[in-house]
N, C-alpha and C positions, 0 to 999 in steps of 0.2 A: 503495498501501499505505500500510495507518495499522494499526498493533499498538500495542496497550498492554499492560502489564504493570506488576505491583507487585515493588517488594520493600522488605521487611523491614529491614534491616539494611544498614552498609556491606559488608559479607561477600557477601549476597547480590548487592548491586548490580555488586561484583566478579565474582563469578559470571555475570550476565547476561553483562559485557564477554569474558568466557573466552569462553562459547556465540556470541557474533557473530563473535571470533573464527575460528572453527572454519569458518566461509563465507568471509573478508576474501579477495580477492586482490587483486593488484599494479593499481595507478591506484583504486581505491576512495576514497573521500571520508567521511568521514563527520563529521557536524558535531554537537556537545555543545552544549545552551545548557541554560540552570537556574542559579540564584541562587548566590553564594557558600556552599559547603559542602554544596550540594544533592546530590553525591557525582561532578560529570562525574571530579575526579581515581581516584578508585578506580574508577569504568567502564573507562580507560582504562588506569588497570593489569591489570586482567581482560584487557583487551584484549591487554597486551603477556605475561601467564601464558600466555595460547592460543596464541599464536603463540610460543609457548618462549625468551621473549628473556630471559636470568637477570638484567641487569645490574638496581637499582632503576630504575621508570618512578615521576620526578616532576615536580611541576606547573613547566612552563617560565616561570611569570610574570614573572620577572627578564629572563629569556633569550630569550622568545618563542617558542624551536625547540630539541629537544630530538632529535634523531637514533640511532635504535639501529638494528642489522644484524642480520636476521635471522637465527639460528645456521644453521637450514637452510634455504634457500630455498623458499619455500610458494605453490603458486599464482601463478608468475611475480612475486611480491613477495623483493623481498632487501633491504628494509626498512623501519622502521616509524619517519613523522614524528608527532613531538606537539608542537602549534603552540597556542600559549595568546594571544590579542590584545585581553585585556583590558586594558592598558594602552595598548594605542593609540590613536588618536583618528580616524583615516578612512582611507578604500579607498588613499590614495595612500600613507600611513606603511606598513599593512598589506601593497603591492606593494613596499615597500621593503625590508621585512622577508624578501620573498621569497617571500608566500604562493601566487602564479603560478609562479615557479619549481620549487616542490616539488610539484607536482603531474607525474608519472612515472608511467609504464607499469607501471616495478617498486614502486612504492611505495604501499604501505597509509597514508591521511594522515589523525588524528585531530586538529581544529580545535575548543578551547574559545574563546567566545563567537568565534562568525564572522563575526554579523554587519555587520560593518564589510568583510567578505572578499567576499560573498557576490556582487558583480558580476566578479569575478576565478577563480569557481570553477564547474568544468563543471557543467551542468544536472544528470546524472547523479551524484544522490549520496543519502546517507542522513544524517535529520538527526532527532536524540534528544532530548528534552525530555524532562528532570528535575524533576519535580516533587517539591517537600516541602523540611522541610530541619529541624535539630533531630532528634527524637530518634523524629519522625511518619516512618510509612513514604511512601517515594518512589513517583511514578508514571511508568514511564517509557514513555514514548510515540514511538514510531519512526514518522518521515514517509519516504517514500520521495518523493524527485523528477520518481523515472524509473525506467530498466531493470527486471533481475528480480529485484528484492531479495525480495520474496516470494515467490518460489520460491526462491531461494536459502535463505531462512528453514525454510523447509519441509521442505528436504532435508535444512540441519541438524540439524529437531528430530529426525529418524532417526538420528544418529551418539552 
């Protein structure tokens, strides 16, 4: 599956995150690519809002991992893990930070700057590249590496 969408504002990027949250389930991994300021955290905040997480979703750039409990478990998911691997330099550092340990059946995982952790991740993941920065519109390019993401996305459009 490959799907390209457009976002004309941070609010719209947030809304695309909410829409994706509607189809996420426990065990899902979403990798977020894009330059600094592209909108990865705005998208993650939309996912958090779509999962009804009440606390602020903030960038874990310095802490690497933020964990949020879902107020009501949803499709076998009890928590959201948001990782930011920007400050790490190797797969070994990503492993030591817990990148492989957080991949659990009851967890939805969002990973910003996932490049160094790819060897540790499941083959069934959704990758999102956000292209653009500044005041220009963004292109959101979703690419599934395996699995039933396209079917799930289409089913979610009816919600």
